[in-house]
Each structure stands twice: as structure tokens, then as C-alpha cells.
BALO-455330 format. One record per residue: residue in three letters; x, y, z of N, C-alpha, C in turn. Coordinates in steps of 0.1 Angstrom, whole numbers, padded with zeros to 4 digits, always signed. Atoms other than C-alpha are relative to their C-alpha. Layout:
% BALO-455330
AlaXYZXYZXYZ;...
This chain:
% BALO-455330
Met-0009-0004-0007-0046-0055-0220+0004-0010+0011;Lys-0004+0010-0010-0024-0079-0198+0009+0007+0010;Leu-0009-0007-0010-0010-0066-0164+0006-0012+0008;Leu-0007+0010-0009+0016-0082-0143-0001+0008+0014;Ile+0002-0006-0015+0007-0073-0105+0010-0007+0009;Thr-0011+0007-0008+0036-0080-0082-0004+0002+0014;Gly+0005-0003-0013+0026-0086-0045-0016+0001+0000;Gly+0014-0002+0003-0010-0091-0057-0008-0008+0012;Ala+0008+0006-0010-0019-0114-0027+0001+0007+0013;Gly-0002-0010-0012-0011-0086-0002-0013+0007+0001;Phe+0010-0008-0003-0036-0061+0012-0005+0009-0011;Ile+0005-0010+0011-0036-0033-0014+0000-0008-0013;Gly-0001+0007+0012-0026-0056-0043-0011-0009-0003;Ser+0011+0009+0002-0054-0081-0038-0013+0008-0002;Asn+0011-0010+0003-0079-0053-0036+0000+0008-0013;Phe-0002-0006+0013-0064-0037-0068-0005-0011-0011;Ile+0005+0010+0010-0070-0070-0087-0014-0001-0001;His+0015+0000+0002-0105-0072-0078-0006+0012-0005;Tyr+0005-0013+0005-0110-0035-0085+0002-0002-0015;Trp-0004+0000+0015-0093-0039-0120-0009-0010-0007;Leu+0007+0009+0007-0110-0070-0130-0016+0002-0001;Lys+0013-0004-0001-0145-0056-0119-0003+0011-0009;Asn+0003-0012+0009-0140-0024-0139+0007-0003-0015;His-0007+0003+0013-0118-0040-0168-0002-0015-0002;Pro+0001+0015+0001-0133-0075-0172+0006-0008-0012;Gln-0007+0006+0012-0118-0080-0206+0015-0001+0002;Asp-0014+0000-0002-0082-0075-0192+0004-0012+0006;Glu-0005+0011-0007-0060-0103-0180+0010+0005+0010;Ile-0011-0003-0011-0040-0102-0149+0007-0013+0006;Leu-0010+0009-0005-0010-0122-0138+0005+0002+0014;Asn-0004-0003-0013-0003-0122-0101+0011-0006+0005;Leu-0011+0007-0005+0032-0127-0089+0003+0004+0015;Asp-0003-0003-0014+0037-0131-0052+0007-0011+0007;Lys-0008+0008-0007+0061-0148-0029-0008-0008+0012;Leu+0006+0006-0011+0034-0155-0003+0007+0000+0014;Thr-0006-0002-0014+0053-0141+0028-0012+0000+0009;Tyr+0010+0000-0010+0034-0138+0060-0011+0011-0002;Ala+0009-0009+0003+0015-0108+0046-0009-0003-0013;Gly+0005+0005+0012+0006-0126+0013-0010-0012+0001;Asn+0010+0011-0003-0026-0147+0014-0009-0002-0012;Leu+0007+0003+0011-0043-0164-0013-0015+0000+0003;Asp+0013-0001-0003-0075-0164+0005-0007+0012-0004;Asn+0006-0014+0004-0078-0128-0004-0007+0000-0015;Leu+0002+0000+0015-0083-0139-0041-0008-0013-0003;Glu+0008+0014+0004-0103-0173-0038-0010+0000-0010;Asp+0011-0002+0008-0132-0158-0054+0004+0000-0016;Leu-0004-0001+0014-0111-0155-0087+0006-0010-0006;Glu-0006+0012+0004-0097-0189-0088-0006-0005-0014;Ser+0006+0004+0011-0121-0198-0116+0000+0009-0012;Asn+0000-0011+0010-0117-0165-0136+0010-0002-0010;Pro-0009+0003+0011-0100-0173-0170+0009+0011-0001;Asn-0007-0012+0003-0086-0138-0170+0010+0003+0012;Tyr-0010-0002-0011-0067-0143-0136+0009-0013+0002;Lys-0010+0012-0002-0036-0164-0131+0010+0004+0012;Phe-0011-0002-0010-0013-0167-0100+0012-0008-0002;Ile-0014+0006+0000+0024-0175-0100+0007+0001+0014;Lys-0009-0001-0013+0042-0182-0067+0015+0004-0006;Gly-0013-0004+0003+0075-0164-0069+0005+0013+0006;Asp-0007-0010-0009+0101-0139-0054+0003+0010-0012;Ile-0006-0010+0010+0106-0106-0074+0015+0002+0001;Gly-0015-0001-0001+0142-0109-0062+0006-0011-0008;Glu-0004+0009+0010+0145-0139-0086-0001+0003-0012;Ala+0001-0007+0014+0155-0127-0120-0006-0010-0009;Lys+0007+0010+0010+0145-0159-0138-0014-0002+0000;Ile+0014+0002-0002+0111-0162-0124-0006+0013-0005;Val+0006-0012+0006+0104-0125-0132+0002+0000-0014;Gly+0000+0000+0014+0118-0128-0168-0009-0009-0006;Glu+0012+0008+0006+0093-0156-0174-0013+0007+0002;Ala+0014-0006-0003+0064-0137-0158-0002+0012-0009;Val+0003-0013+0008+0070-0105-0179-0003-0002-0015;Lys+0003+0003+0014+0065-0122-0212-0014+0003-0004;Asn+0013-0005+0006+0037-0106-0234-0009+0009+0011;Ile+0005-0008-0009+0030-0083-0206-0001+0015-0004;Asp+0001-0015+0004+0018-0047-0213+0002+0010+0011;Val-0002-0009-0011+0017-0030-0179+0006-0009+0013;Met-0005+0006-0012+0036-0040-0146-0003+0011+0011;Val+0004-0008-0012+0022-0026-0114+0007-0006+0013;Asn-0008+0006-0011+0046-0031-0085-0005+0003+0015;Phe+0005-0002-0013+0028-0034-0052+0009-0008+0011;Ala-0009+0010-0008+0055-0061-0038+0008+0009+0008;Ala-0009-0007-0010+0072-0047-0007-0002-0005+0014;Glu-0001+0001-0015+0081-0052+0030-0005+0013+0003;Thr+0006-0014-0002+0059-0025+0046-0001+0004+0015;His+0002-0004-0013+0059-0027+0083+0011+0006+0008;Val-0011-0007-0007+0079-0001+0101+0006-0007+0011;Asp-0006+0007-0013+0084-0019+0134+0008-0012-0006;Arg-0009+0012+0004+0097-0051+0115+0012+0006-0006;Ser-0012-0005+0006+0121-0029+0096+0011+0006+0008;Ile-0010-0006-0011+0135-0014+0129+0006-0013+0006;Leu-0005+0011-0005+0140-0050+0141+0011-0008-0008;Asp-0008+0007+0010+0156-0063+0110-0001+0006-0014;Ser+0002-0007+0012+0161-0041+0080+0005-0009-0014;Gly-0007+0006+0012+0179-0067+0056-0011-0004-0009;Glu+0009+0004+0010+0148-0081+0041-0007+0011-0008;Phe+0006-0012+0006+0134-0046+0034+0008+0005-0013;Val-0008-0006+0010+0164-0036+0014+0001-0012-0012;Arg-0002+0009+0011+0165-0070-0005-0014-0001-0008;Thr+0013-0002+0007+0128-0068-0014-0002+0012-0007;Asn+0005-0014+0004+0121-0032-0017+0009+0006-0010;Val-0010-0007+0010+0154-0021-0035+0004-0010-0010;Leu-0004+0010+0010+0169-0052-0051-0011-0005-0008;Gly+0010+0004+0007+0137-0066-0060-0006+0008-0010;Thr+0005-0012+0010+0125-0033-0077+0010+0000-0011;Gln-0011-0002+0011+0158-0033-0097-0001-0012-0009;Ile+0003+0012+0007+0151-0069-0109-0011+0003-0009;Leu+0012-0003+0008+0117-0058-0120+0002+0011-0011;Leu-0002-0011+0009+0127-0027-0138+0010-0006-0012;Glu-0008+0006+0009+0155-0047-0154-0007-0008-0011;Ala+0009+0009+0008+0130-0072-0167-0008+0007-0010;Ala+0008-0009+0009+0108-0044-0181+0008+0005-0010;Arg-0009-0006+0011+0137-0028-0199+0005-0010-0010;Lys-0006+0010+0009+0149-0061-0215-0012-0005-0008;Asn+0013+0007+0008+0113-0071-0226-0009+0012-0008;Gly+0006-0010+0008+0104-0041-0248-0007+0013+0005;Leu+0002-0012-0008+0103-0013-0223-0015+0000+0005;Ile+0013+0003-0005+0073-0025-0205-0005+0012+0009;Arg+0005-0010-0008+0050+0003-0191+0001-0005+0016;Phe-0002+0005-0014+0059+0002-0152-0006+0011+0010;His+0003-0008-0011+0041+0018-0123+0004-0005+0013;His-0004+0003-0014+0055+0018-0089-0008+0005+0012;Ile+0007-0004-0011+0036+0020-0057+0009+0004+0011;Ser-0009-0005-0011+0053+0041-0030-0009+0005+0011;Thr+0006-0004-0012+0045+0057+0002+0003+0014+0005;Asp-0004-0015-0004+0043+0093+0018+0012-0001+0011;Glu-0010+0000-0011+0067+0080+0044+0013+0002-0005;Val-0013-0004+0006+0097+0086+0020+0003+0014+0003;Phe-0003-0013-0002+0093+0122+0028+0003+0006+0013;Gly-0003-0002-0014+0099+0121+0064-0011+0005+0007;Ala+0012-0004-0008+0077+0141+0088-0002+0016-0004;Leu+0003-0014+0001+0059+0174+0085+0003+0007+0014;Arg-0003-0007-0013+0069+0201+0109-0010+0010+0003;Glu+0010-0010-0002+0042+0228+0103-0015-0005-0002;Asp+0014+0004+0000+0004+0225+0107-0005+0002-0014;Arg+0005-0003+0013-0002+0240+0072+0007-0009-0010;Glu-0007+0007+0010+0023+0220+0054-0005-0013-0005;Lys+0004+0013+0005+0015+0190+0032+0011-0006-0010;Phe-0008+0006+0010+0036+0165+0012-0006+0003-0014;Ser+0004+0000+0013+0036+0170-0025+0010-0007-0009;Glu-0010+0006+0009+0053+0158-0057+0014+0004+0001;Thr-0014-0006+0000+0081+0183-0052+0006+0000+0014;Thr-0005+0001-0014+0087+0175-0015+0014-0007-0001;Pro-0011+0009-0001+0123+0165-0009+0000-0013+0008;Tyr+0000+0011-0008+0130+0131+0004+0007+0000+0012;Asp-0007+0000-0012+0139+0126+0040-0006-0012+0009;Pro+0004+0013-0006+0131+0089+0049+0008-0001+0014;Arg-0004+0000-0015+0135+0083+0089+0000-0013+0004;Ser+0000+0013-0006+0130+0046+0092+0007-0010-0011;Pro-0004+0008+0012+0147+0017+0073-0010-0005-0009;Tyr+0009+0003+0009+0114+0009+0058-0001+0010-0011;Ser+0002-0012+0008+0108+0044+0044+0014+0003-0010;Ala-0012-0001+0007+0146+0045+0033+0001-0010-0012;Ser+0000+0010+0010+0142+0013+0014-0010+0003-0011;Lys+0009-0006+0009+0112+0027-0004+0004+0012-0008;Ala-0006-0011+0006+0129+0060-0011+0011-0005-0011;Ala-0010+0005+0009+0158+0040-0028-0007-0006-0013;Ser+0007+0006+0011+0133+0021-0050-0006+0011-0008;Asp+0005-0011+0008+0117+0053-0061+0010+0005-0007;His-0012-0004+0009+0150+0066-0072+0005-0009-0011;Leu-0003+0009+0010+0158+0035-0091-0011+0001-0013;Val+0009-0003+0008+0126+0040-0108+0000+0010-0009;Arg-0002-0012+0009+0131+0074-0120+0013-0001-0008;Ala-0013+0004+0007+0167+0063-0129-0003-0007-0012;Tyr+0001+0008+0013+0156+0038-0152-0010+0008-0011;Gly+0008-0009+0010+0131+0063-0168+0009+0008-0008;His-0009-0009+0006+0158+0088-0174+0011-0007-0008;Thr-0011+0005+0007+0186+0064-0184-0003-0009-0011;Tyr+0001+0011+0009+0170+0037-0205-0015+0004-0008;Gly+0011-0003+0007+0138+0055-0215-0013-0010+0002;Leu+0011+0009-0005+0115+0031-0195-0012+0007+0003;Pro+0012-0009-0004+0079+0044-0193-0005-0003+0013;Val+0002+0001-0015+0076+0049-0156-0010+0010+0006;Thr+0006-0009-0008+0052+0065-0132-0001-0006+0014;Ile-0001+0004-0013+0052+0066-0094-0013+0005+0007;Ser+0010-0007-0010+0024+0072-0067+0004-0002+0013;Asn-0004+0000-0015+0031+0081-0032-0014+0001+0007;Cys+0013-0001-0006+0001+0073-0010+0000+0000+0014;Ser+0001-0001-0012-0010+0079+0023-0006-0013+0008;Asn+0004+0011-0005-0021+0053+0049-0013-0006-0006;Asn+0013+0006+0003-0048+0028+0036-0006-0009+0009;Tyr+0009+0008-0008-0075+0010+0052-0011-0007-0008;Gly+0010+0008+0008-0101-0016+0041+0001-0014+0003;Pro+0000+0013+0000-0107-0052+0037+0013-0008-0002;Tyr-0011+0009+0002-0080-0080+0038+0015+0006+0004;Gln-0014-0005-0005-0054-0059+0056+0004-0007+0012;Phe-0007+0007-0010-0030-0079+0076+0000+0005+0015;Pro+0004-0005-0013-0039-0076+0114+0011+0005+0008;Glu-0010-0004-0008-0006-0060+0125+0000+0015-0002;Lys+0003-0014+0003-0017-0026+0110-0008+0005+0009;Ile+0009-0007-0011-0034-0002+0134-0014-0002-0001;Ile+0015+0002-0001-0069-0003+0122-0004-0014+0002;Pro+0005+0013+0000-0074-0040+0117+0007-0007+0015;Leu-0003+0005-0015-0053-0047+0149-0007+0004+0010;Phe+0009-0005-0010-0074-0025+0169-0014-0007-0001;Ile+0012+0005+0002-0106-0038+0155-0001-0015+0004;Thr+0000+0015-0004-0096-0076+0160+0003-0001+0014;Asn-0002+0000-0016-0082-0068+0196-0013+0000+0006;Ile+0013-0005-0008-0115-0053+0206-0010-0013-0002;Leu+0008+0010+0003-0133-0083+0190+0004-0012+0009;Glu-0004+0013-0007-0112-0108+0211+0001+0006+0015;Gly+0000-0002-0015-0117-0086+0244+0015+0006+0004;Lys-0015-0004-0004-0080-0073+0244+0000+0015-0003;Lys-0002-0015+0001-0068-0038+0248+0009+0005-0013;Val-0006-0003+0012-0054-0018+0220+0011+0010+0004;Pro-0012-0009-0003-0018-0003+0222+0002+0012-0008;Val+0000-0013+0009-0015+0034+0213+0014+0004+0005;Tyr-0013-0005-0003+0020+0045+0210+0001+0014+0006;Gly-0002-0012-0006+0031+0074+0232-0013+0004+0007;Arg+0013-0005-0004+0001+0096+0239-0010+0002-0010;Gly+0009+0002+0011-0014+0089+0206-0001+0014-0008;Gly+0000-0012+0006-0006+0124+0192+0004+0001-0014;Asn-0006+0000+0016+0009+0114+0158-0012+0000-0010;Ile+0013-0001+0010-0012+0122+0128+0004-0005-0013;Arg-0001+0008+0013-0018+0102+0097-0013+0004-0010;Asp+0010-0001+0010-0040+0107+0065-0005-0013-0004;Trp+0005+0012+0004-0063+0079+0057-0007-0001-0012;Ile+0008+0002+0014-0076+0067+0023-0004-0013+0001;His+0005+0014+0001-0098+0038+0015+0009-0006-0011;Val-0008+0008+0010-0080+0011-0005-0007+0001-0013;Asp+0006-0004+0011-0107+0016-0031+0003+0012-0007;Asp-0003-0013+0004-0100+0052-0036+0016-0001-0006;His-0015+0002+0004-0063+0044-0036+0003-0007-0015;Asn+0001+0009+0013-0068+0017-0065-0005+0009-0011;Ala+0007-0007+0010-0090+0042-0084+0010+0010-0005;Gly-0010-0008+0003-0061+0066-0083+0011-0006-0009;Val-0010+0008+0008-0036+0039-0096-0005-0003-0013;Glu+0006+0002+0014-0061+0032-0124+0002+0013-0007;Ala-0001-0013+0007-0062+0069-0133+0014+0002-0005;Ile-0014-0003+0006-0024+0071-0135+0003-0009-0010;Ile-0003+0008+0012-0022+0040-0158-0006+0004-0012;Leu+0009-0002+0011-0049+0051-0181+0003+0014-0004;Arg-0002-0015+0004-0042+0090-0180+0012+0006+0004;Gly-0011-0007-0004-0010+0096-0163+0011+0002-0010;Lys-0010-0004+0010+0020+0113-0180+0012-0007+0004;Ile-0012+0007-0003+0050+0091-0184+0011+0009+0007;Gly-0012-0007-0006+0079+0101-0160-0004+0007+0013;Glu+0008-0009-0009+0054+0118-0135-0001-0008+0013;Thr+0003+0005-0012+0049+0112-0098-0013+0006+0003;Tyr+0014-0005-0005+0013+0116-0083-0001-0004+0015;Cys+0004+0002-0016+0004+0119-0045-0014-0003+0001;Leu+0014+0005-0001-0028+0100-0036-0002+0001+0015;Gly+0003+0001-0015-0042+0108-0001-0015+0002+0000;Gly+0013-0002-0004-0076+0109+0015-0005+0011+0004;Glu+0003-0014-0006-0076+0144+0028-0009-0002+0013;Asn+0008+0005-0013-0086+0128+0061+0011-0002+0012;Glu-0011+0001-0012-0059+0136+0090-0007-0002+0014;Leu+0006+0003-0013-0065+0122+0124+0012-0004+0009;Thr-0010+0005-0011-0044+0117+0155-0002-0014+0001;Asn+0001+0013-0004-0037+0081+0164-0011-0002+0012;Leu+0010+0001-0011-0057+0087+0195-0014+0002-0004;Ala+0015-0001+0006-0088+0102+0176-0003-0013-0006;Leu+0004+0013+0008-0087+0072+0153-0003-0011+0009;Thr+0002+0011-0011-0085+0048+0183-0014+0001+0007;Lys+0014-0001-0005-0116+0064+0200-0010-0002-0008;Lys+0012+0002+0010-0135+0064+0167-0003-0016-0001;Ile+0002+0014+0002-0128+0027+0163-0007-0005+0013;Ile+0008+0005-0013-0139+0020+0200-0013+0004+0002;Ser+0014-0006-0001-0170+0042+0198-0008-0009-0010;Leu+0007+0008+0010-0181+0024+0166-0003-0013+0002;Met+0001+0015-0002-0176-0010+0181-0007-0001+0014;Gly+0007+0003-0014-0194-0002+0214+0008-0003+0011;Ala-0010+0001-0011-0165-0003+0236+0002+0012+0007;Gly-0003-0012-0007-0152+0020+0262+0016+0004+0000;Glu-0013-0004+0000-0119+0040+0266+0009-0007+0009;Glu-0008+0009-0010-0107+0015+0293+0008-0010-0010;Met-0007+0010+0011-0096-0006+0261+0013+0006-0004;Ile-0011-0006+0004-0068+0018+0255+0012-0003+0010;Glu-0012+0003-0007-0033+0009+0266+0011+0009-0006;Tyr-0011-0010+0004-0005+0036+0263+0013-0008+0001;Val-0013+0008-0001+0027+0018+0253+0012+0010-0004;Glu-0012-0007+0004+0063+0030+0247+0000+0005-0014;Asp+0001-0006+0013+0066+0052+0216+0010-0008-0010;Arg-0008+0007+0010+0081+0037+0184+0014+0008-0002;Lys-0011-0007+0003+0117+0047+0177-0001+0008-0013;Gly+0001-0007+0012+0120+0075+0152-0014+0002-0005;His+0014+0001+0003+0082+0078+0152-0004+0015-0008;Asp+0003-0012+0005+0073+0105+0126-0014+0007+0004;Phe+0012-0006-0007+0048+0131+0140-0011+0001-0009;Arg+0011-0003+0008+0026+0139+0110+0003+0000-0014;Tyr+0000+0001+0015+0019+0130+0074-0014+0007-0006;Ala+0013-0006+0007-0005+0148+0051+0004+0002-0015;Ile-0001+0001+0015-0009+0146+0013-0008+0011-0008;Asp+0006-0012+0010-0015+0176-0013-0003-0008-0012;Ile+0002+0008+0012-0034+0158-0039-0006+0008-0013;Ala+0005-0009+0010-0040+0189-0061+0003-0005-0015;Lys-0003+0006+0013-0020+0174-0090-0008-0011-0006;Ala+0008+0012+0003-0039+0142-0091-0014+0005-0004;Lys+0014-0003+0004-0072+0160-0091+0001+0009-0013;Lys+0000-0006+0013-0061+0184-0119+0004-0008-0012;Asp-0004+0008+0012-0042+0161-0142-0007-0013-0003;Leu+0006+0015+0000-0061+0128-0135-0014+0001+0000;Gly+0015-0002-0001-0096+0141-0127-0004-0010+0011;Trp+0002+0008-0011-0092+0119-0095-0002+0007+0014;Gln+0001-0005-0015-0102+0125-0058-0007-0013+0007;Pro+0007+0010-0008-0112+0103-0030-0015+0001+0001;Lys+0014+0001-0002-0148+0093-0027-0007-0004+0013;Val+0005+0008-0011-0152+0071+0003+0000+0009+0013;Asp+0000-0008-0012-0162+0092+0034+0005-0011+0011;Phe-0008+0009-0009-0140+0079+0063-0010-0007+0010;Asp+0008+0008-0011-0167+0071+0089-0007-0012-0006;Ser+0006+0010+0005-0186+0052+0065+0009-0014-0004;Gly-0010+0012+0004-0155+0032+0051+0005-0007+0012;Leu-0004+0005-0013-0145+0027+0088-0009-0011+0005;Arg+0010+0010-0004-0179+0011+0096-0001-0012-0009;Glu+0001+0012+0010-0178-0010+0064+0013-0010+0004;Thr-0014+0007-0003-0141-0020+0074-0004-0009+0013;Ile+0005+0007-0012-0153-0030+0110-0009-0012-0003;Gly+0010+0012+0004-0182-0049+0096+0008-0011-0006;Trp-0008+0012+0008-0158-0069+0072+0008-0009+0010;Tyr-0009+0008-0010-0135-0080+0101-0010-0006+0010;Lys+0009+0009-0006-0167-0091+0121-0005-0011-0007;Asp+0005+0011+0010-0179-0112+0092+0010-0008-0004;Asn-0011+0009+0005-0146-0126+0083+0010-0003+0011;Gln-0008+0004-0011-0132-0138+0117+0008-0012-0004;Asp-0007+0012+0004-0121-0172+0102+0013+0005-0009;Trp-0011-0006+0008-0098-0150+0078+0012+0005+0009;Trp-0011-0007-0007-0081-0130+0104+0007-0007+0013;Lys-0003+0007-0010-0079-0154+0133+0013-0009-0001;Lys-0013+0009+0002-0056-0178+0118+0014+0008-0002;Leu-0011-0009+0002-0033-0147+0109+0007+0004+0012;Lys-0006-0007-0014-0029-0136+0146+0006-0011+0009;Lys-0006+0011-0007-0019-0171+0158+0015+0002+0004;
């Protein structure tokens, strides 16, 4: 099988490429990435000599480049996206261009080239914020995006479903909770806090740190995507989460404790505009229909992630300049 991975030089995409080639060494992967600030070929340097891996620098918003890339492809997996909420609040234009228009160009290329199997990576943020302690997002939760980022991802999800219904394109979607693990760009909360502490800097906590997120290790996420590609039902959506809810403050204290620092490292800052209070994912459908569930214990995964950033300071220091 030959897969086209878009955004494969980013955090989740590069981990997915490593995961797939480890578990399916006979398959071929073509990685299409624009190499924006969050795309980094250092994430994949160990694969440069692998004959089953090839990189193409290109923008999913360029129809000609995408049209060339999809030739002889069996499966497209779309990781390419602008993802940082704070950046979307400052300037939403690039988020609409990449996440909405870029997805449409990919879908059109899949349609015109033999109805290529298309899997779309989305987020739990399209659902908005949970209001009740017992409530969780599921595949039937109405969309209620509340930031320019989540609105752009919601629009791309709708486009994917529309191409499935209108053209018979074989599509699936996964909505995933917050990922963590190696190769994550150090503007996100876990690598930002780890690297700040390594540099002796304080860690900025929004508001009083009461916002709640569900955390999933990137390898568990990628195992879920693998299960959808191999066993998922065409036209379906699957929610992938870690069943691991933590307040931002609890997460912060856990990182500080594991790194041997004190709570004086915490700096409370003005809350993010439109900051959703709680996300949580119901993964019952993925468990039942795919036989998938997260396996990485959060404390163990977090220790390994901290260790990775300690051992790979050359990788992240040049990204924080």
C-alpha cells in the first residue's frame, strides 16, 4: 500500500510516519509538507535512507503540487493544519486558507484520481466546551466551535463529509483530544513547560489553571488512526481520547514535580480569549468497532516525554529562538 501523508513533518504526522513504517515496513509513504514554522525535517532524519519513504516540499493549497503527489496513491491521511489557538486569535487568515481551502484541494484531488481513500485528522475542539461534569464529546455531539482555529477545523470536517455524500469519496474522520509526546513544537503547553523549566524560566498558566483537557499519547492516537484506516467503516467518524482528564494546573504541578522544580515556577497570566473550560472524549465507539483503546499510562508517558526533551535539547533550542 502507498500512503500520502500531508503535514508529515509536524508533530503528530512525523510520529505517524515512524509508527506506520515500523508496523508496516512493506508499505510506501510519501510525505507532503510545506515546512512552516512547525514542520521540521529533523523529525524524520532517521528515515532519509529508507527506500519506502519520500519527502516532497509543497503546500496543500497548491492544486498542481497536490495533483502530482496523489498519483498512484492508495490512501491519503491529512494531518496538515494550522493548529495553535493563540495564533488563530491573532490572525485567522492562514487557518482558513490551510485548514479549509487546503482540505478542499486535497479532497478534489482524491476525487479526480479514482476516489482515493481519504482519512481526515480533526480535533475535539470543533465541539466547543462541555458544560456538565458527566458529559463527554462523542461522534454525535453537535459542532460548536469557539475559536478561529476550531471553526476552520469544523469547516474542513464538513467538507470531508460533503465529498463523501456528494461524490462517493471513501472518507473517514477522527476527532482527537490533546496529544503529547516527542517532536511536539515547543509553543504547546507540555513541551513549553518542560523546556521553560530546563531553561530556568517560569511556566505561564492561563487564569487560575482550572481548564480541563483530556491527554492522549501520540502513539495511542496513531494506533487509533491505523485502526480506522484498516478496520474503520467508510463514512464514519471516530473519537479518539486518552481517558485522562486533568486541569491545566494539575498538569503543570505534575510536570514541575517530575522535573524536581518547585511551584514558585508557576506564573499565572491573563486567560485566553474564549478559553473553553473542559474537553473530554467518549471513546466507546472506537473501542467497540475498532478494538482500539489507549495503552500508554499518562505518568509513564509524561516521564518519557520529559526525558526526550532533556535528551534532545539541540532539537528544541533552535525552535525557541
